[in-house]
ZANU-871218 format. One line per 4 residues: number of its first residue (from 1); their letters; for each residue x, y, z of C-alpha. Coordinates in steps of 0.5 Angstrom, whole numbers, plus 500, padded with zeros to 3 digits. Each point is the difference from the previous one (the first is absolute). Example, Ala and Ser with C-alpha at 12.3 -4.5 7.8 and 13.67 -1.06 7.14 Angstrom:
! residues 2
1> AS> 525:491:516; 502:507:498
END
This chain:
! residues 406
1> MKFH> 638:836:318; 507:499:500; 505:505:501; 503:500:493
5> HKVA> 493:501:497; 499:506:504; 506:503:498; 499:498:493
9> IGLA> 493:504:500; 503:506:503; 505:500:494; 495:499:495
13> AGIA> 496:505:503; 505:505:501; 502:500:492; 493:501:499
17> VGVL> 499:506:504; 507:503:497; 497:499:493; 494:503:501
21> FGPK> 501:506:505; 507:502:497; 504:504:505; 494:501:505
25> AAVL> 502:493:502; 506:502:504; 495:502:505; 500:493:502
29> EPLG> 508:500:501; 500:501:507; 497:493:501; 506:497:497
33> TLFI> 505:504:503; 497:498:507; 501:493:498; 507:500:498
37> KAIR> 502:504:506; 497:495:505; 503:494:496; 507:504:500
41> MVVV> 499:501:508; 500:493:501; 505:498:495; 507:502:504
45> PLIA> 498:497:506; 498:494:497; 506:499:496; 504:500:506
49> STLV> 496:496:505; 499:494:495; 508:500:498; 502:500:507
53> MAIA> 495:495:501; 502:496:494; 508:500:501; 500:500:508
57> GLPG> 496:494:500; 504:496:495; 503:494:503; 507:502:497
61> RAVL> 503:505:496; 502:495:495; 493:500:498; 499:507:499
65> GRMG> 507:500:496; 497:495:495; 493:503:500; 503:507:499
69> VRAF> 505:498:494; 494:497:497; 495:506:500; 506:505:498
73> AFFF> 502:495:495; 493:500:497; 499:507:500; 507:502:497
77> VTLL> 499:495:494; 492:502:499; 502:507:500; 506:499:495
81> LALF> 495:496:495; 495:505:501; 505:505:497; 502:496:494
85> IGIA> 492:499:499; 499:507:500; 506:502:496; 498:494:495
89> FGLV> 493:503:499; 502:507:499; 505:498:495; 496:495:496
93> FEPG> 493:504:500; 504:508:500; 493:503:503; 504:507:499
97> SGLS> 501:500:493; 493:501:498; 499:507:504; 500:506:496
101> PEVR> 503:506:502; 493:503:500; 498:495:505; 506:501:504
105> ERLL> 499:507:501; 493:499:502; 501:495:505; 506:505:503
109> EGQD> 495:506:500; 498:503:507; 504:494:503; 503:502:507
113> VTIV> 503:494:502; 504:502:507; 501:493:501; 506:500:495
117> DPGA> 506:503:503; 505:503:495; 505:498:505; 499:493:500
121> SRPS> 506:496:500; 502:493:499; 500:496:507; 507:497:502
125> LVDT> 500:493:503; 503:503:507; 495:506:500; 494:495:499
129> LLAV> 503:495:506; 501:506:505; 493:503:499; 498:493:503
133> VPDN> 503:501:506; 496:505:504; 503:506:504; 495:500:505
137> PFRA> 495:494:501; 494:504:502; 501:504:494; 500:494:496
141> AVEG> 493:498:503; 497:507:500; 502:501:492; 498:493:498
145> NVLQ> 506:498:497; 499:493:499; 507:498:498; 503:503:507
149> VLLL> 494:497:504; 502:493:497; 507:500:501; 499:502:508
153> SILL> 495:495:500; 504:495:497; 506:502:505; 495:500:506
157> GLAA> 498:493:498; 507:497:499; 502:503:507; 494:497:503
161> STLP> 501:493:497; 507:500:504; 497:501:507; 499:494:504
165> DAKR> 492:498:500; 498:503:506; 502:507:497; 498:499:493
169> RPLV> 493:497:501; 497:506:504; 502:504:494; 497:495:495
173> EVAT> 494:500:504; 500:508:500; 501:500:492; 495:495:499
177> SVAE> 495:504:504; 501:506:497; 500:497:493; 493:497:502
181> ALFK> 497:506:502; 502:504:494; 497:494:496; 494:502:504
185> VTRW> 500:507:498; 501:499:493; 494:496:500; 496:506:502
189> ILHL> 504:504:495; 498:495:494; 493:502:501; 501:506:497
193> APFG> 504:497:494; 494:500:495; 498:507:501; 508:502:500
197> VLGI> 501:497:494; 493:503:497; 503:507:502; 507:499:497
201> MAAV> 498:497:493; 494:506:500; 505:505:501; 506:497:495
205> VGRS> 495:499:494; 496:506:501; 507:505:500; 504:496:495
209> GLSV> 494:498:495; 501:494:496; 502:504:493; 507:500:502
213> LWIL> 500:492:500; 498:500:492; 506:505:499; 505:496:503
217> GAYV> 497:493:499; 506:497:496; 504:502:507; 495:498:504
221> LVVL> 499:493:497; 507:499:500; 501:501:507; 494:495:502
225> GALA> 502:495:495; 507:500:503; 497:499:507; 495:495:498
229> AHIV> 506:496:497; 504:500:506; 494:498:504; 499:494:496
233> LVYG> 507:498:498; 504:501:506; 495:500:506; 496:495:496
237> SVLF> 506:495:499; 502:501:508; 493:498:502; 499:494:495
241> VVAR> 506:497:503; 499:502:508; 493:500:500; 497:495:495
245> GRIR> 493:499:501; 499:506:504; 500:505:495; 493:502:501
249> QFME> 501:500:507; 505:505:499; 496:504:496; 494:500:505
253> AARP> 505:502:506; 503:505:496; 494:504:497; 499:504:507
257> PYLI> 507:503:500; 500:501:493; 494:504:500; 503:504:506
261> AFAT> 506:501:496; 497:502:494; 495:505:502; 505:503:505
265> CSTA> 507:500:496; 503:497:506; 503:493:502; 501:503:507
269> AALP> 493:501:501; 498:493:498; 505:497:504; 495:499:506
273> VSLK> 495:496:495; 506:497:497; 502:497:506; 493:497:502
277> SMES> 498:498:493; 507:496:499; 500:497:507; 492:498:501
281> EMGI> 498:499:492; 507:497:497; 503:497:507; 506:503:500
285> SPRV> 504:500:506; 499:506:505; 508:500:501; 501:500:492
289> ASFV> 494:505:499; 503:505:505; 507:500:497; 499:500:493
293> LPLG> 494:504:499; 502:507:504; 507:499:496; 496:500:494
297> AAIG> 496:506:501; 507:503:501; 504:498:494; 495:495:496
301> RDGS> 499:505:494; 500:496:493; 494:504:497; 503:506:502
305> AIYQ> 507:498:496; 496:498:494; 496:507:500; 507:503:500
309> AVTV> 503:496:495; 495:501:495; 499:508:502; 507:501:499
313> LFVA> 500:497:493; 494:504:498; 503:506:502; 506:499:496
317> QVYG> 496:498:494; 496:506:500; 506:505:500; 504:495:495
321> VELG> 505:498:505; 503:493:499; 503:497:506; 505:495:499
325> FSSL> 503:494:504; 503:504:505; 494:504:501; 496:494:501
329> VTLV> 505:497:505; 499:507:504; 493:500:500; 500:493:503
333> VTAM> 505:502:505; 497:506:502; 493:497:500; 502:495:505
337> LAAL> 503:505:505; 494:505:499; 495:494:502; 503:500:507
341> AVAS> 501:508:501; 492:501:499; 495:499:505; 494:495:498
345> IPAA> 495:506:499; 496:503:495; 504:503:494; 506:497:503
349> GFVN> 502:497:493; 499:507:497; 505:503:505; 505:494:497
353> LAIL> 498:502:493; 504:507:501; 506:497:503; 500:495:494
357> LSAL> 499:505:495; 506:505:503; 505:494:500; 499:499:493
361> GLPL> 500:507:498; 493:500:497; 495:506:500; 497:500:507
365> EGAA> 494:503:497; 499:493:497; 497:498:507; 494:505:499
369> LVFG> 498:497:493; 497:494:504; 498:504:506; 493:499:498
373> VERP> 500:493:500; 504:499:506; 495:498:505; 497:495:496
377> LDMF> 506:497:499; 502:500:507; 494:496:502; 503:495:495
381> RSST> 507:500:502; 498:500:507; 496:494:500; 505:496:496
385> NLLG> 505:502:505; 495:497:505; 500:493:496; 507:500:500
389> QLTN> 500:500:508; 495:495:501; 503:496:495; 507:500:504
393> ATFV> 496:499:506; 498:493:497; 506:498:497; 504:501:507
397> DAAE> 495:497:503; 500:494:496; 508:500:500; 499:500:508
401> KRAG> 495:494:500; 505:496:496; 505:501:504; 496:498:506
405> EP> 498:506:503; 493:501:503
END
């Protein structure tokens, strides 16, 4: 049986167990916790080794510069488009306008959402950039700060690329050996994936139930509709241009990492599978995959941006606050900065939501309104983030091959 079929069975079984046994299904949660912790264990060293291998092994820094510009430009443009789509869906469909005060009080009743910090403030560009530079590289690795590890790895790879071949080659060989060993460890860990996914889904569905989905049905449908529109219009258009005739192949290659990202709500957790699938199934160049996909795990958050845009408008509509043009501009700018400030972990988008509500002067308790559907929506937005990262790798690879690079 193929890997993604096993994961899909675990996903379906977890939902069924959660529905049947309710809160008692949480007894299976340690299976999911074990799987996620095991995956996170290899993510940071895998990012570091693959980036050093990819950058230090490039024939010249000009190639990295061209590849980096393309990857960053893709993430920036698609993030901007994601915010526009999210705002458009929120303004057109107005998911919060039909929520009565009684329902609002019911959703807030008994909620203790400690993740919403009343002191949350709008991140400045300077603070965001400074947060990327680590005070201590070892602490960055220990804490799993993906952006800081990313910066360190890029700088080390760039420095190595300037050395003579005799000094550069040993570092490339060590990085390659470490990456291959970690891929081997990852393959062992992935045997736990179906059981881990079962435990995660059983606990989530059992704890939250499905009734809240009906209460917030309009909001959930608007978020999912915006995510689907972004996937079809933006990613679909890019793939049609750069991978015409291979879209089915892309979907097959994307399925295993998509399911991992969906179940774990983390594109970083799906990174090892993404690298393997895109290289072996889609034929993406290893140097492109090793650069673009770790970068995407750190900053590729289109799905999260859509969720935040729709949710901010939902909260504004619930409380009768009209957001003018300047407020929408603030929403776009703050969301783009916040996308760099939060790690690629479950509920990271919810932390950003508190920042956005604070920046726009909206009630922070509004975040508690959607807390009941936070996890299921996190699954869909994380898997959308993952598709954006895979599409970016396909785009950059096609551009590199057109430029004559192997």
